[in-house]
C-alpha positions in Angstrom: 1.4 -207.6 128.0 0.2 -205.2 130.7 -2.8 -206.3 132.6 -6.0 -204.4 132.1 -7.4 -202.7 135.2 -11.2 -202.9 135.5 -13.2 -199.9 136.8 -16.5 -200.7 138.4 -19.3 -198.9 136.6 -21.6 -196.5 138.5 -25.0 -198.0 139.5 -27.7 -197.4 137.0 -29.7 -195.1 139.3 -26.6 -192.8 139.8 -26.3 -192.5 136.0 -29.9 -191.7 135.7 -29.9 -189.2 138.5 -26.8 -187.6 136.8 -28.8 -187.3 133.5 -26.1 -189.4 131.8 -28.6 -191.8 130.3 -32.2 -191.4 129.1 -34.7 -193.6 130.9 -37.2 -194.2 128.1 -39.6 -196.4 130.1 -39.9 -196.7 133.8 -42.4 -197.8 136.3 -41.3 -194.9 138.5 -43.0 -191.6 137.8 -41.5 -188.2 138.6 -38.6 -187.0 140.7 -37.7 -189.4 143.4 -36.2 -188.8 146.8 -32.5 -189.0 146.9 -31.9 -187.7 143.4 -29.7 -184.8 142.7 -31.3 -181.4 143.2 -33.2 -180.1 140.1 -31.3 -177.6 138.0 -34.4 -175.8 136.8 -37.3 -176.2 139.3 -40.7 -174.9 138.1 -41.6 -173.3 141.4 -44.6 -175.5 141.8 -44.1 -178.6 144.0 -47.0 -180.5 142.5 -45.5 -180.2 139.0 -41.9 -180.8 140.0 -43.0 -184.0 141.8 -44.2 -185.6 138.6 -41.4 -184.5 136.3 -38.4 -186.9 135.9 -35.8 -184.1 136.5 -37.8 -182.4 139.3 -38.3 -179.4 137.1 -37.9 -178.1 133.6 -35.6 -180.1 131.4 -32.4 -178.1 131.3 -31.1 -176.7 128.0 -34.2 -178.0 126.3 -37.5 -176.9 124.7 -40.8 -177.2 126.6 -44.1 -177.1 124.7 -47.1 -175.5 126.4 -50.3 -176.6 124.6 -53.2 -174.3 125.4 -57.0 -174.7 125.2 -57.2 -170.9 125.1 -55.0 -167.9 125.9 -54.8 -166.5 129.4 -55.5 -169.6 131.3 -52.4 -169.4 133.6 -49.6 -170.1 131.1 -47.6 -167.0 132.1 -48.2 -167.5 135.9 -46.8 -171.0 135.4 -43.5 -169.6 134.2 -43.2 -166.6 136.4 -41.4 -168.3 139.3 -38.7 -169.5 136.8 -38.5 -166.2 135.1 -38.3 -164.4 138.4 -35.3 -166.6 139.5 -33.6 -166.2 136.1 -34.1 -162.4 135.9 -32.6 -161.9 139.3 -29.6 -164.2 138.8 -26.2 -163.0 140.0 -24.1 -160.9 137.6 -21.9 -163.8 136.8 -24.8 -165.8 135.3 -27.3 -163.1 134.4 -28.7 -163.6 130.9 -31.9 -161.8 129.7 -35.3 -163.4 129.2 -36.7 -162.9 125.7 -40.3 -162.9 124.6 -40.7 -163.5 120.8 -43.9 -162.6 119.0 -46.2 -162.5 122.1 -49.9 -162.4 121.0 -50.6 -159.5 123.3 -48.5 -156.5 124.4 -46.9 -157.6 127.7 -48.4 -155.6 130.6 -45.4 -154.3 132.4 -47.0 -153.7 135.8 -48.2 -157.3 136.0 -44.7 -158.6 135.2 -43.2 -156.2 137.8 -45.8 -157.3 140.4 -44.6 -160.9 139.7 -41.1 -159.6 140.7 -39.7 -160.1 137.2 -36.7 -157.7 136.7 -37.9 -155.7 133.7 -34.4 -154.6 132.8 -33.6 -158.2 131.9 -36.8 -158.7 130.0 -36.8 -158.1 126.2 -39.5 -158.3 123.6 -38.9 -159.2 120.0 -41.7 -158.4 117.5 -42.1 -160.6 114.4 -44.5 -160.3 111.5 -44.4 -163.9 110.3 -44.0 -167.3 111.9 -40.8 -167.8 109.9 -39.3 -164.6 111.5 -40.5 -165.6 115.0 -39.0 -169.1 114.7 -35.7 -167.7 113.2 -35.4 -165.2 116.1 -36.2 -167.9 118.7 -33.5 -170.2 117.2 -30.9 -167.5 117.1 -31.6 -166.4 120.7 -31.5 -170.0 122.0 -28.4 -170.9 120.1 -26.5 -167.7 121.1 -26.1 -168.7 124.7 -26.8 -165.1 125.6 -30.4 -165.8 126.9 -31.4 -167.6 130.0 -34.9 -168.3 128.6 -36.7 -167.7 125.4 -40.5 -167.7 125.1 -42.0 -167.9 121.6 -45.6 -167.8 120.3 -45.6 -169.1 116.7 -49.0 -169.7 115.0 -47.5 -172.7 113.1 -44.3 -174.7 113.7 -43.6 -178.0 111.9 -41.5 -180.8 113.2 -38.4 -179.5 111.5 -38.8 -176.1 113.1 -39.3 -177.6 116.6 -36.3 -179.8 116.1 -34.1 -176.9 115.3 -35.3 -175.1 118.4 -34.5 -178.1 120.5 -31.0 -178.4 119.1 -30.5 -174.6 119.5 -31.5 -174.8 123.2 -29.0 -177.6 123.8 -26.3 -175.6 122.0 -26.9 -172.4 123.9 -27.7 -174.0 127.2 -31.0 -172.1 127.4 -34.6 -172.8 128.4 -37.0 -172.6 125.5 -40.8 -172.4 125.9 -43.1 -172.6 122.9 -46.8 -171.8 123.2 -49.1 -173.6 120.8 -52.7 -174.6 120.4 -53.8 -177.8 122.1 -54.7 -179.3 118.8 -51.0 -179.8 118.1 -51.1 -182.5 120.8 -52.1 -185.0 118.2 -48.8 -184.5 116.3 -45.5 -185.8 117.6 -42.9 -183.3 118.7 -39.1 -183.4 119.4 -39.6 -181.1 122.4 -38.2 -182.6 125.6 -41.3 -181.8 127.6 -45.0 -181.3 126.4 -47.6 -179.9 128.8 -51.3 -179.4 128.0 -53.1 -176.7 129.9 -56.9 -176.9 130.1 -59.7 -175.2 131.8 -63.1 -176.8 132.8 -65.9 -176.7 130.2 -68.5 -174.0 130.4 -70.7 -174.5 133.5 -68.2 -176.8 135.2 -66.1 -175.8 138.3 -62.4 -176.3 138.8 -59.0 -174.8 138.1 -56.6 -174.8 135.2 -55.1 -178.3 135.0 -51.8 -179.4 133.5 -51.3 -182.8 131.9 -47.9 -184.1 131.0 -48.1 -185.5 127.5 -44.4 -186.3 127.1 -41.4 -186.0 129.4 -37.9 -187.0 128.4 -36.4 -189.4 131.0 -39.5 -191.0 132.2 -43.1 -192.1 131.5 -45.7 -189.3 131.5 -48.0 -189.7 134.5 -51.7 -190.4 134.0 -53.0 -187.8 136.5 -53.3 -184.1 135.8 -51.9 -181.5 138.1 -53.8 -178.5 139.3 -51.5 -175.6 140.1 -53.8 -172.7 140.7 -56.3 -174.1 143.1 
């Protein structure tokens, strides 16, 4: 009988850094020094520092839960969309906005250095249409990022978007009301954006409610101070 040869397994930290295993609980918060470079940095060091992958979870859906519209949710994504819209010809895939609540103001997007030729808007009259369009765009593999604004999306719809993002290797961003924070979600990352109460001072803060691969940090992050 031939002898079996034993291959030494990679250290656990190498497997985690290579995203080959999911660290469900850990005392270590955020991206640690020595890990592999993040595939999808957010463009904000303070946020990248507390996220397990050092940026957006690749080929996954991120939920952005808002206390109100226009509190910095687009500015949060503009560094990523700028990078994706100016990708080399070999990897260039369009960015798609699905059912945005307001007409995108092209001069503002251009000022943020988003390549408008690689930015597409899909209008949808119902949540079902918006979610269907988002799923198809994510699953196709033809889009680098898909942003969607459904009024309502149940657990089944969110799960389909998450699977579609993995299949198409795309970034998905779903904007929802902060009241959805009380409900569980299959999204890989959930961020809650809030502004100070009336009469209080401060900037828009971001709290990580859920992050695949690590424990959500307790402290909020201020990005626009």
